[in-house]
DOLUMKE-809031 format. One record per residue: x, y, z of N, C-alpha, C in turn; residue in three letters. Coordinates in steps of 0.1 Angstrom, whole numbers, plus 5000, padded with zeros to 4 digits. Example, Ala and Ser with C-alpha at 12.3 -4.5 7.8 and 13.67 -1.06 7.14 Angstrom:
513249435078512349555078513249675078ALA/512849785071513749895071512950005079SER/
***
This chain:
591503846249592103946258593104026250UNK/593004156252594004236245595304236252UNK/596304266244597704266249597804376259UNK/597004486258597104596268596704556282UNK/595804446283595404406296596404316303UNK/597304266296598304166301599304246309UNK/599504216322600504296330601904276324UNK/602604376323604004376318604904366330UNK/606004286328607004286339607704416340UNK/607904456353608604586355610004586349UNK/610304696343611704706337612704696348UNK/613704616345614804596355615604726355UNK/615904776366616704896367618204846367UNK/618904896358620304856357621104926368UNK/621904836375622804886386624104936380UNK/624505056383625705116377626805116388UNK/628005066385629005066395629405216398UNK/629705246411630205376414631605396408UNK/631905526407633305556401634305496410UNK/635405436404636505376412637205486421UNK/637405606415638005706423637205746435UNK/635905756434635105786446635105676456UNK/635105556452635205446461636505446468UNK/637605466460638905466466639105576476UNK/638505696473638605806483637805776495UNK/636605716494635805676506636605576514UNK/637305486508638105386515639205456523UNK/639905546516641005626522640405696534UNK/639305766533638705836544638305746555UNK/637805626552637505536563638705496571UNK/639805466564641005426570641605536578UNK/641605656573642105776580641205806592UNK/639905786591639005806602639405716614UNK/639705596611640105496621641405546628UNK/642405596620643605646626643405766635UNK/642605866630642205976638641505946651UNK/640605846650639805796662640805756673UNK/641805676669642805626679643505746686UNK/643905846678644605956684643706046692UNK/642406056688641506136696641206066709UNK/641005936709640705856721641905866730UNK/643105856725644305866733644405996740UNK/644106106732644106236738643106246749UNK/641906206747640806216757641206126770UNK/641806006767642205916778643205986787UNK/644106056781645206116789645006256794UNK/643806316792643506446797643606446812UNK/644406536817644506556832645406456839UNK/646106376831647006276837648506316837UNK/648806436832650206486832650506526846UNK/651606476851652106506865652806636866UNK/653306686855654006806854653506896843UNK/653607026845653107126835654107146824UNK/653707226814652507306814651307226810UNK/650207266815648907206812648107276801UNK/647107216795646407286784645807416788UNK/645207426800644607556804645707666806UNK/646907626807648007726809648607776796UNK/648507706785649207736773648407746761UNK/647207686760646407686748645507806747UNK/645507866734644707976731643707926720UNK/642507966720641607926710642007976696UNK/642207886686642607936673641407966664UNK/640608066668639408096661639608136647UNK/640508236644640708286631641108176621UNK/642108106625642607996615641507886613UNK/640707866623639707766622638607816612UNK/638307946613637307996603637907986589UNK/639208016588639808006574639707866569UNK/640007766577640007626572638607586569UNK/637607616578636307576575635707646563UNK/636107766561635607846549636207786536UNK/637307716537637907656525637107546520UNK/636207486528635307386523634307446513UNK/633907566517632907626508633607676495UNK/634807726496635507776484635907656475UNK/636307546480636607436471635307376464UNK/634207386472633007336466632607436454UNK/632707566456632407666446633407646434UNK/634607616437635607596426635207476417UNK/634907366423634507246416633307266408UNK/632307336414631007356407631307446395UNK/632107546397632507636385633107566374UNK/634007476378634707396367633707306360UNK/632807246367631807156361630907236351UNK/630707366355629907446346630807526335UNK/632007486334633007536324633307686326UNK/633107736339633507876342634907866347UNK/635907866338637307846342637907956350UNK/637508076347638008186355637608186370UNK/636308156372635708136385636408026393UNK/636607916385637307796391638607836396UNK/639407906388640807936392640708036404UNK/639808126404639708216416639408146429UNK/638308066428637907996441639007896445UNK/639607836435640707736439641907806446UNK/642307916441643407996447643008046461UNK/641708086462641208126476641308006485UNK/641007886481641107766489642507746493UNK/643407766484644907746487645307846497UNK/644907976496645308076505644708046519UNK/643508006520642807986533643507866540UNK/643807756532644507646538645907686543UNK/646607766535648007806539647907896551UNK/646907976553646808066565646607966577UNK/645807866575645607776586646907706590UNK/647607656580648907586583649907676589UNK/650007806585650907896590650507936605UNK/649207946607648707966621649107856630UNK/649007726625649307616633650807616636UNK/651607646627653107666629653407766639UNK/652707886638653007996647652607946662UNK/651507876663651107826676652107726682UNK/652607636673653707546678654907616682UNK/655307716675656507796678656307856692UNK/655107916694654907976707654907876719UNK/654307756716654207656726655607596730UNK/656407576719657707516721658707616727UNK/658807736721659907836725659507936736UNK/658207956737657808056748657207986760UNK/656507866758655807796769656607676773UNK/657607626766658407516769657607376768UNK/656607376759655907246757656407186745UNK/656907066746657406986735656706846735UNK/657006766725656406626725656906546737UNK/658006576743658606496753658406566767UNK/657706676768657606746781656706666791UNK/655506626786654606546794653606476785UNK/652606416791651606336784650806436775UNK/650506556780649706646772650506686760UNK/651806716761652606756750652706646740UNK/652806526744652906406735651606386727UNK/650506396734649206366727648806486719UNK/649106606724648706736716649506736703UNK/650806726704651606736691651306616682UNK/651006506687650606386679649306406671UNK/648306456679647006466673646906586663UNK/647406706668647406826659648406806648UNK/649506746651650506716640650006626629UNK/649206526633648606436623647706516614UNK/646906606620645906686612646706776603UNK/647806846609648606936601649206866589UNK/649606736591650206666580649206646569UNK/647906616572646906596562646606726555UNK/646606836562646406966556647506986546UNK/648806956550649906976541649806896528UNK/649406776530649206686518648106746509UNK/647006796514646006856506646506986500UNK/647207066507647707186501648707166489UNK/649507056490650407016479649606986466UNK/648506916468647606886457647007006451UNK/646507096460645807216456646807306449UNK/648007316454649007396447649407346433UNK/649507216432649707156419648607186409UNK/647407176414646207206405646207346402UNK/646607436411646607576409647607606397UNK/648807546398649807566387649207516373UNK/648507406373647907356361646807456356UNK/646007506366644907596362645507726356UNK/646607776362647207906357647807886343UNK/648207766340648707736327647707676317UNK/646407696321645207656313645207516309UNK/645607426318645607286316644507216323UNK/643707286331642507226338641307256330UNK/640607146326639407156318638207106325UNK/637007136320635707086326635706936328UNK/636306866319636306716320637106666333UNK/637806756339638606716351637806736364UNK/636506786362635706826374635406706383UNK/635206586377634906476385636106436394UNK/637306446389638506416396638706516408UNK/638506636405638606736416637506726426UNK/636306686421635306666431635606556440UNK/636306446435636706336444637806386454UNK/638706466449639706526458639106616469UNK/638006686465637406776474636806696486UNK/636406576484636006486495637106476506UNK/638306466502639406456511639506586519UNK/639406706512639506836518638406856528UNK/637206816525636006826534636306736546UNK/636906616544637206526555638206596565UNK/639206656559640206726568639506836576UNK/638606906570637807006577637006956589UNK/636306846586635506776596636306726608UNK/637506676604638406626615638806746623UNK/639106856617639506976625638407016635UNK/637107006631636007036641636106946653UNK/636406816651636506726662637806756670UNK/638906776663640206816670640006936679UNK/639407046673639207166679638307146692UNK/637307066691636407046702637106966713UNK/637806866709638506776719639606856726UNK/640506916718641706986723641507116730UNK/640707206723640607346728639407366736UNK/638407276736637207306745637107196756UNK/637007076752636906966763638206956770UNK/639306956764640606936770641207046779UNK/640507166778641007276786640307276800UNK/
***
């Protein structure tokens, strides 16, 4: 019998460990998802249970423009990371700065909304259950956006001083997972607070 006729054992496919940074980010996202879930459930549970005003329908306005800015920043950060991976450093810096600007517009819009609610409508965290749950949930999201913007600003400074190289693309890709998570959470917060909650 020829050796060609003898069945050969299938080659074992070697299992490769996933990158530690990616696993760490996924674990962080899982933990943060649990925290956001608690706040969203609390907000939903307390809808309509405030005994005194102001109520959501009386004071909330749909933040369409800033929502578009934040969701668009998911696309721009993706384009930035892809450009860096392809060693297009100029394109990377451009898209990264656009991401920074879009995130900053969102955060400024949130601050403007809070100013209006507090000083014009009299809604604070201690006004009623709506105020407590609203500022807690939206504030938690704003905190995460702030953390992301600090990182984006730091990378922007490094990019402008030519210290960001294509070999850093994997790290920034991992960070972009966090930014995409923040955007997904906003879709949920927007739906619960500004659509269902009104």
